[in-house]
MARROSE-710152 format. One record per residue (C-alpha): residue number from 1; residue in three letters; x, y negated, z. Coordinates in Angstrom, 2 decimals, always signed. Last residue first. Layout:
MARROSE-710152
NUM	ALA	X	Y	Z
...
This chain:
MARROSE-710152
53	LYS	+6.54	-14.17	-21.83
52	LYS	+5.53	-12.34	-19.09
51	PRO	+6.25	-8.45	-19.21
50	ILE	+2.84	-6.09	-19.60
49	LEU	+0.83	-4.63	-17.28
48	GLN	-2.48	-2.87	-18.54
47	GLY	-6.41	-4.29	-17.57
46	LYS	-6.92	-3.97	-21.37
45	GLU	-6.68	-7.10	-22.25
44	GLY	-3.13	-7.53	-20.29
43	LEU	-2.40	-8.18	-16.75
42	GLU	+0.56	-9.89	-15.76
41	LEU	+4.47	-8.52	-15.16
40	ARG	+7.22	-10.41	-14.01
39	HIS	+8.95	-7.93	-12.05
38	LYS	+8.56	-9.66	-8.49
37	GLU	+5.25	-11.62	-9.33
36	MET	+3.96	-8.33	-10.90
35	VAL	+5.02	-6.35	-7.48
34	ARG	+3.47	-9.54	-5.32
33	GLU	-0.01	-9.05	-7.08
32	LEU	-0.76	-5.80	-6.87
31	ARG	+0.01	-5.77	-3.02
30	ASN	+3.47	-3.48	-2.36
29	GLN	+4.94	-5.92	-0.07
28	GLU	+1.85	-6.46	+2.15
27	ILE	+1.40	-2.81	+2.47
26	LEU	+5.53	-2.86	+3.47
25	VAL	+4.93	-5.87	+6.03
24	GLU	+1.66	-4.21	+7.82
23	ILE	+3.37	-0.56	+7.89
22	GLU	+6.24	-2.60	+10.17
21	GLU	+3.99	-4.19	+12.25
20	GLN	+1.71	-1.35	+12.87
19	HIS	+4.72	+1.50	+13.97
18	ASP	+3.04	+2.91	+16.78
17	LEU	-0.48	+2.10	+15.94
16	TYR	-0.11	+3.31	+12.89
15	TYR	+1.96	+6.51	+14.19
14	SER	-0.98	+6.95	+16.69
13	ILE	-3.60	+7.00	+13.95
12	ALA	-2.35	+9.30	+12.31
11	ASP	-1.47	+11.72	+14.82
10	TYR	-5.20	+11.45	+16.05
9	VAL	-6.57	+12.16	+12.43
8	ALA	-4.23	+15.14	+12.24
7	VAL	-5.42	+16.03	+15.34
6	VAL	-8.90	+15.97	+14.67
5	ALA	-7.93	+17.89	+11.29
4	ARG	-6.18	+20.88	+13.37
3	VAL	-9.24	+21.00	+15.39
2	PRO	-11.80	+21.86	+12.52
1	MET	-15.03	+19.09	+11.71
């Protein structure tokens, strides 16, 4: 693995560890189920998102 790639991975892990709590909150808020609830959506027969009736 090139040195640049190793540095990028280290930086990403370091950033995550420094901001873990806020990142986990964002992940939870953006889960498909949460977004569907927020915008009153459901899955159609073919897997498409459609407004709830």
